[in-house]
C-alpha positions in Angstrom: 77.9 -43.6 -113.9 80.6 -44.0 -111.3 80.0 -46.3 -108.4 80.7 -44.6 -105.2 81.4 -46.9 -102.4 81.7 -45.9 -98.8 85.3 -45.9 -97.4 85.9 -48.9 -95.4 86.9 -48.1 -91.8 89.5 -50.4 -90.6 90.3 -50.7 -86.7 94.0 -50.4 -86.2 95.4 -53.0 -83.7 97.3 -51.6 -81.1 100.6 -53.1 -79.9 100.7 -54.5 -76.3 104.2 -53.0 -75.9 102.6 -49.6 -76.7 100.9 -49.6 -73.1 103.8 -50.5 -70.9 104.9 -48.3 -68.0 108.3 -46.9 -68.4 110.8 -47.4 -65.5 110.8 -44.7 -62.9 113.6 -44.3 -60.3 111.1 -42.0 -58.3 108.6 -44.7 -57.7 109.0 -46.9 -54.5 107.8 -50.4 -56.0 106.5 -51.6 -52.4 104.7 -48.2 -51.7 102.9 -48.6 -55.4 102.0 -52.2 -54.7 100.3 -51.1 -51.4 98.4 -48.2 -53.0 97.3 -50.5 -55.9 96.1 -53.2 -53.5 94.1 -50.6 -51.5 92.6 -49.1 -54.6 91.5 -52.4 -55.8 90.0 -53.0 -52.3 88.2 -49.6 -52.2 86.7 -50.1 -55.8 85.4 -53.4 -55.0 83.7 -52.2 -51.7 82.3 -49.2 -53.7 84.4 -47.0 -51.2 85.8 -44.6 -54.1 83.2 -42.1 -54.7 85.4 -39.6 -56.7 88.0 -40.4 -59.4 90.5 -38.0 -57.7 90.9 -40.3 -54.9 92.8 -42.6 -57.4 96.1 -40.6 -57.4 95.7 -39.6 -54.1 96.9 -43.0 -52.9 100.3 -42.4 -54.3 100.8 -39.7 -56.5 104.2 -40.4 -58.0 103.5 -44.2 -58.5 100.0 -43.9 -60.0 101.1 -41.2 -62.4 104.0 -43.4 -63.7 101.9 -46.5 -63.5 99.2 -44.7 -65.9 101.8 -43.0 -68.0 100.5 -39.6 -67.5 102.2 -36.3 -66.5 101.5 -34.8 -63.2 99.4 -31.8 -64.4 97.4 -34.1 -66.8 96.8 -36.6 -64.2 95.5 -34.1 -61.7 93.4 -32.3 -64.2 91.7 -35.4 -65.5 91.1 -37.2 -62.2 89.8 -34.0 -60.5 87.3 -33.6 -63.4 86.3 -37.0 -64.6 84.5 -35.4 -67.7 88.3 -35.0 -69.1 89.3 -38.5 -68.6 89.8 -40.7 -71.7 88.6 -44.2 -72.3 92.1 -45.2 -72.1 92.6 -43.5 -68.7 89.8 -45.4 -67.4 90.8 -48.9 -68.9 94.3 -48.2 -67.7 92.9 -47.3 -64.0 91.1 -50.6 -64.0 94.1 -52.6 -65.4 96.5 -51.2 -62.7 94.1 -51.7 -59.9 92.9 -55.1 -61.1 89.4 -53.8 -61.0 86.6 -54.5 -63.6 86.2 -52.1 -66.2 82.6 -51.3 -65.6 83.2 -50.6 -61.9 85.8 -47.9 -62.8 83.7 -46.6 -65.5 80.6 -46.4 -63.2 82.5 -44.3 -60.7 83.9 -41.9 -63.4 80.3 -41.4 -65.2 78.6 -41.0 -62.0 80.9 -38.3 -60.9 81.1 -36.6 -64.5 77.2 -36.5 -64.6 77.2 -34.6 -61.4 79.5 -32.0 -62.9 78.1 -31.7 -66.2 75.9 -28.9 -67.6 73.6 -29.9 -70.2 74.6 -28.9 -73.7 72.2 -26.2 -75.2 71.6 -26.5 -78.8 68.4 -24.3 -79.0 70.2 -21.6 -81.2 70.9 -24.3 -83.8 67.4 -25.6 -84.1 64.6 -23.8 -86.2 62.8 -21.1 -84.0 58.9 -21.5 -83.8 
């Protein structure tokens, strides 16, 4: 009789340098700094109601700070259901905002845009 053990899942450590923004000559550092300060303030006062407001502060700088391409950023931030956890965590990091605050905005908006999943065709018929 063979002893079958469940495989052990090991979480892999992500290196810090793997989450560093690349230098971008198109980004005005002072404009980016001002935009990030504004976003931090708006998150802390619950003024941000939609995630699409994040890149609107300074599209070029925010895109570079998040490490996303323009189309990817617009697609995800205009439909928060498509945001990854990494996007939410990075948004909180660059704006010096609590993770839960950014997550709350993203989830609230995603729920408004979500259509409940219908699995009735998979269940037994009565």
